[in-house]
PAFISE-66744 format. One record per residue: residue in three letters; x, y, z of N, C-alpha, C in turn. Coordinates in pm, whole numbers, plus 32768, in hexadecimal, padded with zeros to 4 digits. Layout:
BEGIN
alaXYZXYZXYZ;...
END
This chain:
BEGIN
unkE7DB365625F9E7C735D425B9E77835752612;unkE794357A2695E74D352326F2E6B6354026EF;unkE69335C026EBE60535E526E7E5C335B42667;unkE60D35B525F8E5D53586257AE5BD34EF257E;unkE61934A625BAE605341625CAE58C33FC2624;unkE57B3450268CE507344326E4E486345C2696;unkE48834BB263AE41234D325E6E3F7345B258C;unkE462341B255DE45133A1250FE40D33342560;unkE433332825E0E3F332C82639E36032EA264C;unkE342336C2650E2B63397265EE264336E25E5;unkE29B3380256EE253335A24F4E23A32C324F1;unkE2A332762510E29931E52506E24131A92572;unkE24131E425EAE1FB31A5265AE17F31F22685;unkE18C327226A4E11532BD26CDE0AF32C0265D;unkE0DF32D425E1E08432D9256EE067324D2539;unkE0CF32032517E0BF318424D0E08B31132525;unkE098311B25A9E07130AB25FDE00930D02667;unkE021313C26B1DFCC31562725DF5031AA2706;unkDF4E31EF2697DED93243267CDE5B31EE2663;unkDE6D3171263BDDF8311B2624DDA8310A26A3;unkDDEB30FB2715DDA430EC2793DD4F316627B3;unkDD8331DB2797DD38325627AFDCC132622750;unkDCD6323C26D2DC6E324A266DDC0C31D4266A;unkDC26316E26BCDBD830F326B6DB41310626BF;unkDB0D3156271EDA7A31642721DA413199269F;unkDA8431FD2664DA53323725E6DA6131D32574;unkDAD3318E256BDAE9312B2502DA8330BA250C;unkDA7130882586DA153019259CD986303E2571;unkD95A30B4259AD8CF30DC257AD8C0310024E6;unkD925313F24ACD91B316A2420D91D30F223C2;unkD971308E23E2D97C3019238BD9222FA623B9;unkD8D82FB82426D87B2F522454D8BE2ED32484;unkD92B2EE024D0D9752E6B2500D94C2E47258E;unkD9552DC625AED9472D9A2639D9CB2DB42681;unkD9C92DA92707DA452DBA2753DAAC2D4F272D;unkDA7D2CD62711DAD92C6B26EADB1D2C8B2666;unkDACD2CB72603DB082CDA2581DB652D51258F;unkDB3E2DB325E1DB952E2725F7DC192DFB2636;unkDC122D9A2690DC8C2D6626CBDCE32D1F2666;unkDCA52CD7260ADCF12C9125A2DD342CF42543;unkDCEF2D632524DD2D2DCA24D0DDA62E052517;unkDD972E202598DE092E4F25E5DE762DE725ED;unkDE4D2D6725F1DEAE2CFB25F3DF022CF42575;unkDECB2D232504DF192D262488DF922D812498;unkDF7F2DEF24E0DFED2E4C24F6E0592E10254F;unkE02F2DD625BFE0932D9F261AE0CD2D1D25E4;unkE07F2CD32594E0B62C5D2553E1222C8324F0;unkE10B2CF024A8E1712D22244BE1ED2D4F2497;unkE1D62D89250CE2482DB22560E29C2D392586;unkE2572CCB25A4E29D2C4E25C3E2EF2C20254B;unkE2B12C1E24D6E2F92BF8245DE36C2C572444;unkE3552CD8245BE3BD2D3B2446E4362D25249E;unkE4202CFB251BE4932CE42573E4E82C712540;unkE4AA2C0C2506E4F62B9D24CDE54A2BCD2455;unkE50D2C242404E5562C5D2393E5CA2CB323C4;unkE5B02D04242CE6182D5D245FE6892D0E249F;unkE6692CA024E4E6D22C4C251EE7332C1C24B3;unkE6FC2BF9243FE7522BD123CFE7962C49238F;unkE74B2CB32379E7802D262330E7EE2D6F237C;unkE7DE2D7E2401E8402DCB244DE8C42D81245F;unkE8C42D002443E9432CB62447E98A2CBA23C0;unkE94A2CFA235CE9852D0122D6E9862D8F229B;unkE92D2DE422C9E9252E6D2295E92F2ED02307;unkE95A2F4822E9E96B2FAF234FE8E32FD82388;unkE8E530022407E86A3025244EE8203099240A;unkE86B30F923D5E82B316C2396E7DB3143231B;unkE80E30E222D2E7C530AF225CE74030722285;unkE742302622F0E6C82FE62321E66530502352;unkE69830B72397E642312323C7E5FC316B2354;unkE646318C22EDE60C31D2227AE59F317E2238;unkE5BA30FD2227E55530A521ECE4D730A12242;unkE4E9309A22C5E47830942320E41F310F2318;unkE45D31842310E40E31FF2306E3BE32032284;unkE3FC31D62218E3B531D32197E33E3174219D;unkE34F310121DCE2E230A021E7E27230D52242;unkE297311122B3E23331452310E1DE31B022CD;unkE22032082282E1D73273223DE17B323A21D1;unkE1AA31D72188E15731972122E0DC31572160;unkE0EE311621D3E07D30D82218E017313D2246;unkE04531B02275DFE9321A22A0DF95324C222B;unkDFD4326121BADF8B32932145DF28322D2111;unkDF4C31AC211ADEED314420F1DE77313E2151;unkDE92314A21D3DE25314A2235DDC631BF221E;unkDDFB322F21EEDDA932A621D9DD3F3292216E;unkDD5C323B210DDCFC322520A0DCAD31A420B2;unkDCC2315F2123DC7F30DF213ADBEA30F4214F;unkDB9A30A0210DDB0830A42120DAD0301D214B;unkDB292FBE2169DB022F3B219BDB642F122209;unkDB3A2EBA2264DB962E8A22CCDC132E492290;unkDC042E02221FDC752DBD21E3DCDE2E2021B1;unkDCB12E89216EDD102EEC213ADD522F3821AD;unkDD072F562215DD412F982289DDA92F3E22CB;unkDD882EBE22D6DDE82E5F2310DE682E5A22BD;unkDE5C2E642238DED22E6321E1DF2A2EDC21FC;unkDEEB2F52220ADF372FCA2229DF7D2FC022AF;unkDF362F8E2313DF712F7F2397DFDF2F152399;unkDFD12EAF2343E0372E482338E0BA2E852305;unkE0B22ED4229CE12A2F152265E1672F7322CC;unkE1122FBF2310E144301A2376E1862FCE23E9;unkE1522F582409E18B2F082474E2172ED92455;unkE22F2EAD23DAE2B52E8623B2E3132EFF23BB;unkE2E22F71238BE3322FEB2395E353300E2424;unkE2F42FFA247FE30C3018250BE3802FCA2545;unkE3892F492526E3F82EF72556E47C2F26251C;unkE47B2F4B249DE4F62F76245AE5272FFD248F;unkE4CD304B24CBE4F530CB2503E51E30BD2595;unkE4CC307625E4E4E130752674E5643033269C;unkE58C2FCA2659E6032F802683E6832FD1266C;unkE69A300D25F8E715305A25E6E71130E82620;unkE69A31222633E69031AF265BE6D931CF26DD;unkE6C93181274AE70A31A827C7E7A131B027BE;unkE7E13151277DE87331532779E8A631BD2718;unkE85D31D826ADE88332442652E87E32C9269D;unkE81532DD26ECE8093357273BE873335D27A7;unkE88B32EC27EBE8ED32EA2858E97A33072825;unkE99C32D527AFEA2232EB2778EA37337A274A;unkE9CC33C8273FE9D934532714E9FD34B02787;unkE9F6347D2804EA1434CF287AEA8B349528C5;unkEACC34E5291CEB3734B12970EB06343F29C8;unkEB6333EC29F5EB4033752A42EAEB33952ABD;unkEB0434072AFDEABB342C2B76EA2834472B5B;unkEA0534612ADFE97C34852ABDE937341A2A68;unkE96F33A32A60E93233382A10E8A933122A45;unkE89A330F2AC9E81932EE2B04E7AE33522ADE;unkE7D533D22ADDE77634392AB6E74634242A27;unkE7A4340129CEE77F33EA2942E71B33782934;unkE732330D297FE6D5329C297BE64D32C529B1;unkE64C33102A1EE5CE333D2A58E57F339729FC;unkE5C633E529AAE581343F294FE53633F428E1;unkE55B337828C6E50E332B2864E48033152897;unkE47432F32917E3EF32E62951E3A7336B2959;unkE3F333D7296FE3B8345C2973E37C348128EC;unkE3C2345C2880E38E347827FBE30B343127E1;unkE30233B52810E286336927FFE21633AA2850;unkE23533D528CBE1D13418291BE19F349828DC;unkE1FB34E428A3E1D53560285FE178354227E9;unkE19834D727A0E14434B0272FE0B93486275A;unkE0B1343C27C9E02F340F27FBDFDB34862828;unkE01C34E5286BDFD3355D2896DF9D35A9281D;unkDFEE35B127B4DFC235F6273ADF4B35AE26FB;unkDF54352A26F2DEE634DD26B5DE6734EA2709;unkDE7534ED278CDE0034FB27E2DDB9357F27C9;unkDE0635EB27C3DDCA366E27ABDD8D3676271F;unkDDD5363F26BEDDA436412634DD2335F02628;unkDD22357A2664DCAC3524265CDC343566269F;unkDC4B359C2716DBDC35DC275CDBA13650270E;unkDBF8369E26CEDBC937112680DB7B36E52605;unkDBB0368525BBDB70365A253FDAEF360C2558;unkDAEF35B925C2DA75356B25DFDA0135C52608;unkDA2136352649D9B53690266FD97536D225F5;unkD9C236DD2587D98E371B250DD95A36B524A7;unkD9A236462499D98335E7242ED9423566245F;unkD940355024E1D90634D52515D966345F2508;unkD92E33E82503D981336F2500D9D833642482;unkD9B033A22415D9FE339A2399DA8233E623A1;unkDA983430240DDB113482241ADB90342E2422;unkDB8433AE2444DBFE335E2458DC54335723DA;unkDC1633542364DC65334D22E8DCB333CF22D1;unkDC77344022F7DCBD34BF22EADD3534C62348;unkDD26348C23BEDD953488241DDE0B343B23E1;unkDDEE33C823A6DE5A33792368DE9933C422F3;unkDE48340F22A6DE7E34582234DEDF34C52262;unkDEBA350F22C9DF13357622FEDF9335392334;unkDF8634C82379DFFD348323ACE0583457233A;unkE01C342822CDE06B33FC225BE0BB346E221E;unkE08034E22212E0C8355521DAE13935812237;unkE121357E22B9E18C359D2317E1FE3538230A;unkE1D934B922F8E23D345122E6E294346A226C;unkE259349921FFE2A834B82187E311352221A4;unkE2EB358A21EFE34A35F52211E3BD35BE2266;unkE39B356A22C7E40135322320E45F34D522D3;unkE42934852278E47D342C2227E4E6347D21DA;unkE4B934E72199E516353A214CE581357821A7;unkE55735AA221BE5B535E82278E61C358422AB;unkE5F1350A22CAE64E34A322F9E6B3347E228C;unkE68534722212E6E0345321A4E74A34BF2192;unkE725353A21AAE78135AA2193E7DE35C2220A;unkE7AA35B42283E7F235E422FAE83735752349;unkE7F235062363E82334A323C3E8973451238A;unkE902344823D9E97733F723B5E99D33A0242D;unkE9E033302412EA0832D5247EEA8332872453;unkEAED328F24A4EB6832462487EB5E31B824BD;unkEB6D31572466EB6730CB248EEBB030772428;unkEC00301A245BEC452FBD2400EBDF2F5F23C1;unkEBFF2F2C234DEBA52ECF2309EB972E4F235A;unkEB1D2E282385EB0B2DAD23D1EB352D332382;unkEB562CC823CBEB892C4F238AEB372BD223AA;unkEAC22BE223E3EA702B6D2401EA9C2B292481;unkEA742AAB2491EA9A2A5D2506EA472A762582;unkE9CC2AA62571E9782AC625E4E91D2A53260D;unkE91F29E525C3E8C7297525E2E83C298925AA;unkE7E9292125B7E76129272582E70F298E25CE;unkE6D629ED2582E6842A5425BFE6CE2AB1261B;unkE7542AAD261CE7A32B022673E7B62AC926FE;unkE7812A51271BE7882A1B27A3E81629F027C9;unkE86929D22766E8F429B52785E9392A2D27C3;unkE91D2AA3278DE9562B1E27C5E9152B40284A;unkE8922B2F2855E84C2B5228D1E87F2B012947;unkE89C2A822932E8C62A2B29A0E94F2A5029D6;unkE9982AA42990EA192AD429C3EA082B4B2A22;unkE98E2B7C2A33E9742BF02A8AE9512BC02B16;unkE98F2BF72B7FE96D2BD02C08E8DC2BF42C29;unkE8982B972C6DE80F2BB12C97E7AA2BAF2C25;unkE7CA2B672BBAE7742B6C2B45E6EC2B282B5B;unkE6E82AC22BB1E66A2A7B2BC6E6032AD22C0F;unkE6212B0A2C87E5BC2B5E2CC6E59C2BDB2C76;unkE5FF2C112C2EE5E62C862BD9E57F2C632B6E;unkE5902BEF2B2FE5352BC62AC5E4AA2BA82AFB;unkE4A22B6A2B71E41F2B4E2BAFE3D82BD12BCF;unkE4212C302C0BE3E42CB02C2EE3B52CFC2BB2;unkE4062CFA2B4AE3E52D432AD0E36C2D062A8A;unkE3662C812A84E2F52C402A43E2752C4F2A95;unkE2832C4E2B1AE20E2C662B6FE1D52CF12B56;unkE22D2D532B4BE1FF2DDA2B2CE1BA2DDD2AA4;unkE1F12D922A43E1B42D8F29BEE1252D5E29C1;unkE1082CFE2A19E07F2CCA2A21E0232D2A2A6C;unkE0542D622ADADFF92DAB2B33DFDD2E392B04;unkE03D2E7A2AC1E0272F072AA1DFBE2F192A34;unkDFB62EBD29D5DF532ECB296BDEC52EAE299C;unkDEBA2E602A06DE352E4B2A40DDFC2ECE2A76;unkDE552F282A9CDE2B2FA92AD1DE2930132A64;unkDE9B30262A20DEA3308E29BADE4330732947;unkDE352FF52923DDDF2FD328B2DD4B2FE328CE;unkDD232FDC294FDC942FDE296FDC6F304A29D5;unkDCC930A529F4DCAD31082A5BDC3631612A38;unkDC3B319E29C2DBCC31F8299FDB4931AC2991;unkDB503132295DDAD730E12950DAA030BD29D9;unkDAF8309A2A36DACE307B2AC0DA8930F42AFF;unkDAC531692AF1DA8D31E02B30DA0732072AF1;unkD9FB31F82A6ED97E321D2A2BD91031B52A42;unkD93431342A34D8CE30CB2A3CD8A730A82ACC;unkD90B309B2B24D8F130672BAAD8E030D42C14;unkD92831422C03D92231AC2C68D8C8321F2C3F;unkD89132192BC5D833327F2B99D87133062B79;unkD8F333072B5BD93533852B3AD91033AF2AAC;unkD91234312A92D90134622A09D981344A29BB;unkD978344E2936D9EF343B28E4DA5634A828FE;unkDA273522291CDA8235912938DACF357829BA;unkDA8935472A22DACC352C2AA1DB2D34B72A95;unkDB0534502A4BDB5E33DD2A37DBDA340629EA;unkDBC9345B2985DC3D348D2939DC9734E22991;unkDC5A352E29EDDCAA357F2A48DCFE35272AA4;unkDCC534B82AD2DD10345A2B26DD8634202AD8;unkDD6C33FB2A5ADDD733C52A06DE41343029ED;unkDE1634AD29DCDE75351A29C7DECF352C2A41;unkDE94352B2AB7DEE3353A2B31DF4734C72B40;unkDF1C34502B1ADF7633DE2B1DDFE933F22ABC;unkDFCA34232A44E032343C29E2E09334A72A0D;unkE06135112A4AE0B9357C2A79E11735472AE5;unkE0E434F72B41E13A34C32BABE1A234622B75;unkE18534222B02E1E833CA2AC5E26534152A9C;unkE25934972A83E2CD34E62A5FE33734E22ACE;unkE30834D42B49E36234DD2BBCE38534542BF7;unkE33D33EB2BCEE35133692C0CE3DA332E2BF5;unkE40C33362B79E48F32FD2B5BE4FF333D2BAC;unkE51033C22BA3E57934022BF4E56833EC2C89;unkE4EB33E82CBAE4D333D72D49E503334F2D7A;unkE4D932E32D38E500325D2D65E59232412D4D;unkE5C932752CE1E65832612CC9E6AA32AB2D31;unkE67F33252D53E6C4336E2DBDE6BF33242E41;unkE64B32E72E60E63F329A2EDBE698321E2ED7;unkE6A131DC2E61E6F431642E54E78731862E69;unkE7B131FB2E41E83C32222E53E85E32422EE3;unkE7F6324D2F37E80B32682FC5E7F831EC301B;unkE791319E3002E775312A3058E78630A6300F;unkE7A430A92F8DE7BA302F2F41E74230062EEE;unkE75C2FC12E81E6F22F962E26E6952F322E68;unkE6CC2EDE2EC0E67D2E752F00E60B2EB02F51;unkE62B2F092FAFE5C42F403005E5692FA22FBB;unkE59D2FE52F57E548303D2F08E4DE2FEC2EBD;unkE5082F7A2E86E4A92F222E42E43F2EEE2EA2;unkE4692EC72F1AE40B2E942F7FE3A42F002FA4;unkE3D32F792FBBE3792FE72FE0E31530042F6F;unkE34830072EF3E2F230272E82E2822FC02E71;unkE2A72F412E72E2412ED92E63E1E42ED32EDD;unkE2182EF62F52E1C52EF62FC9E15A2F632FC7;unkE17A2FD42F88E11A30422F7EE0AD30262F17;unkE0CA2FCE2EB8E06E2FB32E4BDFE22F8A2E7B;unkDFD52F212ED0DF4D2EFA2EFCDF092F642F4F;unkDF552FB92F92DF1930262FDFDED030862F83;unkDF1330B02F18DED6310E2EB9DE6030CE2E6F;unkDE6D304D2E4EDDFF30082E0ADD8330032E62;unkDD992FE72EE3DD282FE22F3FDCDF30672F48;unkDD2930D32F43DCE931582F47DC9831702EC9;unkDCCE314A2E55DC85315C2DD7DC03310D2DDA;unkDC0330992E17DB8A30462E1BDB1930872E6A;unkDB3B30E22EC5DAD131262F10DA8131842EB7;unkDAC031BA2E4EDA7C32172DF6DA6832A12E31;unkDA9832B92EADDA8D333C2EECDAE1339F2E9D;unkDAA5340D2E72DAE234622E0CDB6C34952E34;unkDB7634DE2EA1DBF6351B2EC7DC5F34B22EE7;unkDC39344B2F32DC9733E22F55DCC833972ED9;unkDC6E337E2E7ADC9333372E00DCF5338A2DAD;unkDCDE340B2DA4DD3B34612D5BDDC6345D2D9A;unkDDCB345F2E1FDE4C34562E64DE9033D02E49;unkDE4033642E47DE7732E02E2CDEAA32D72D9D;unkDE6633182D3EDE9433182CB3DF1D335D2CA7;unkDF3333C42CF8DFB634042CFAE02033A02D29;unkE00033572D94E05E32F22DC5E07732842D5F;unkE00D32572D1BE01D31EF2CB6E07332222C42;unkE06132A12C1EE0B332D92BB4E14732D72BD6;unkE16832F62C52E1F332F02C7EE22C32622C6F;unkE1D931FF2C92E20531742C89E20A31442BF8;unkE1AB31732BA5E1A831492B19E22C31682AD3;unkE26431DE2AE9E2E332012AA9E35A31DD2AFE;unkE34731DE2B83E3B831C52BDCE3E931362BDC;unkE38C30D52BDFE3B630492BE5E402301E2B67;unkE3CF30362AEDE41E300E2A78E4A0305C2A6C;unkE4A430DA2A97E52131252A96E58630E42AF3;unkE55730B72B65E5AE30732BC5E5E32FF02B8C;unkE58B2FA22B4CE5B62F262B0DE61C2F412A9E;unkE6032FA92A50E65C2FCB29E1E6E52FF52A13;unkE6E8304B2A78E768307A2AADE7B930052AE3;unkE7752FA62B23E7BB2F312B58E8062EE82AE8;unkE7C42ED72A76E8052E932A06E8752EE929CB;unkE85E2F6B29BCE8C42FC52987E9422FC029DB;unkE9322FC02A5FE9A52FC72AB9E9E72F402AD3;unkE9A72ED32AACE9DE2E4F2ACCE9FC2DFB2A51;unkEA032E3B29DCEA2A2DF62962EA902E4A2916;unkEADB2E0828BFEB392E4F2868EAED2E8827F0;unkEB302EE027A6EAF32F18272DEAD02EAA26C9;unkEB232E4226C4EB0D2DD42668EA922D82268F;unkEA7E2D712712EA122D1A2742E9902D63275F;unkE9942DE92766E91C2E322790E8A32E162739;unkE8B02E2A26B7E83E2E1C265EE7FC2D932667;unkE8482D262654E80B2CA12661E7D72C8326EE;unkE8202CB22756E7F42C9827E0E76F2CDA27FD;unkE7652D5927DBE6E92DA127F7E6782D6D279D;unkE6992D442725E6332D0B26CDE5FD2C892708;unkE6542C372741E6282BBA277DE5CE2BD327F6;unkE5F72C31284CE5A32C5428BFE51E2C8D2891;unkE5222CDE2827E4A72D1927F2E4502CB127AE;unkE48D2C45277DE43F2BD72743E3E52B9927AC;unkE41C2B812823E3CA2B4C2891E35E2BB128B6;unkE3822C2E28BCE3232C9A28D4E2B62C9B2869;unkE2DE2C8727ECE2802C89277CE21F2C162780;unkE24E2BA027A7E1F42B2C27B3E1872B492819;unkE1AF2B82288BE14F2BA028F5E0E82C0628C7;unkE1142C6F2884E0B52CD6285DE0632CAE27E2;unkE08F2C49279AE03F2C192729DFBD2BDA2759;unkDFC32B8D27C4DF4C2B4927F5DEF72BA3284F;unkDF2F2C12287DDEE92C6728DDDE672CA428A8;unkDE672CEB2835DDE82D292808DD792CC627EC;unkDD922C5627A4DD252BF62790DCEF2BBB2812;unkDD4A2B9E2870DD1E2B6928F1DCC72BCF2939;unkDCF62C4D293BDCA92CB6297DDC212CCA293D;unkDC1B2CCE28B8DB9C2CE02873DB3D2C6C288B;unkDB702BF22889DB1C2B7C28A0DAE42B7A292E;unkDB392B9D2990DB0A2BA12A1BDA9C2C092A2C;unkDAAE2C7C29EADA4A2CE729F3D9C52CBA29B7;unkD9CA2C752945D94E2C452907D9092BDB295B;unkD9582B822996D91E2B1529E6D8E32B472A69;unkD9262BA82AA7D8FB2BD82B2AD89D2C502B22;unkD89D2C942AAFD8462D082A9ED87F2D892AD3;unkD8FE2D882AFFD9402E022B2DD9D72DEC2B26;unkDA232E552B47DAB42E4D2B44DAF02E3D2BD0;unkDA9C2E1F2C33DACD2E112CBCDB312D9E2CC8;unkDB0D2D282C94DB672CB62C9DDBE72CCD2C4D;unkDBDD2D172BE0DC542D372B91DCB82D862BE4;unkDC862DE92C2CDCDF2E3C2C7DDD112DF32CF9;unkDCBF2D992D2FDCED2D472D9FDD5F2CEA2D74;unkDD562CB42CFBDDC12C602CC6DE412CB22CB6;unkDE342D2B2C82DEA82D832C74DEE72DA02CFC;unkDE922DB32D60DEC32DCD2DE7DF132D572E1E;unkDEDF2CDE2E09DF242C662E39DFAD2C542DF7;unkDFB72C7A2D78E0362C6B2D32E0A12CC62D6D;unkE0772D352DACE0D82D8B2DEEE1222D412E5C;unkE0E02CE52EA0E1202C982F0AE1862C362ECE;unkE16A2C022E57E1CB2BAB2E13E2492BFA2DF1;unkE2372C742DBEE2A92CC82DA0E2F92CEB2E1C;unkE2B42D012E8AE2F82D1E2F09E3532CAA2F32;unkE3212C302F27E3712BBA2F4AE3EA2BAD2EEF;unkE3D82BCA2E6DE4492BC52E10E4B12C2E2E35;unkE4832CA52E5DE4E02D0D2E86E5352CE42EFC;unkE4FA2C992F5AE5452C6C2FCEE5B42C0A2FA9;unkE5AB2BCC2F32E60F2B6C2F05E67F2BAD2EB3;unkE6732C2E2E96E6DB2C722E4AE7592C7F2E9F;unkE7D02C892E61E84C2C932EADE8492D082F0E;unkE8852CF32F83E88D2D5E2FE6E8F02DC82FB9;unkE8DF2E402FEDE93D2EAA2FCCE9072F002F5B;unkE94D2F6E2F43E9242FD02EDEE95C2FAA2E57;unkE92D2F3B2E1EE9652F072DA2E9392F542D29;unkE8D82FA72D34E8A72FF22CC3E8CF30812CC7;unkE93D309F2D03E96A312A2D0BE9ED313B2CC0;
END
């Protein structure tokens, strides 16, 4: 059951949210969009994710988590199928908007549903596997995109979305049939946007700052990585897709790796180390040196899945079953606000400067902000 929930996370996030960054060069050229417009289309997805977290904060205080998860998968799949038939930026943005709402409805309940399916000693592993599922999905999309673009050219992006949509339909049916979760009927009382519940969690302020910082900085990289490598470093589309694939494969291992480290040295220092490594890897990518950049993409992939898994586990382990849904929704709301503004800002900076160098430098600087937030988290192994 845990693996099936992880596949649901892959559909909602690897397919419904992150595949746009990989397909961006093809989408942009096929639809004739500027970098700014492409960023705005991506912003529709993350803006919907922001709206979705507000809905989930309300819904999880009144409806069971499994109900919200099922709805999210249905929405994510519908968005993928709409994106597959899109022939204008507006219609594509509509599909990504629907998928974004679905992503929020899946990501928030998925970790605790998976964690409750395993013994207490293995709850961290279950949470980490959610990030692994997303990494597996990204690796699949990278390989699929690279194969189809070599045969069909820039128009291949719609076929990628169509295949993802059909996979989503299969996963939706399987989740409806197989996945179960025991939970008492929620009774409300979580406060506006879930912040009443979140404020009852120890260390909620630095956790929220770190999570929202990650929300802003990761999309500056994931959303524009292939475009940066193709436009600024002169990489071929095949090589850029390979870099994205390696990043996706490493994401499979990032969640379990960082969670395992947190259970040994504590969430505080694990968060500090993760954010501290971020600008190092970004600096290597900026060099454009082929082998070094591929190695850095592996490191970034570990952080892409590891940091949110670490944030998620912290909330799972420091809230009650009653408060988890609204608490994590509130933290994700702050995360969603940050990532909503990230793609348009990145696209605008790229258009104004003529390259993605400043975009990646901004992402690097945000890693230092996350590091400072990590230093403010409670001492001790609170996330174990």
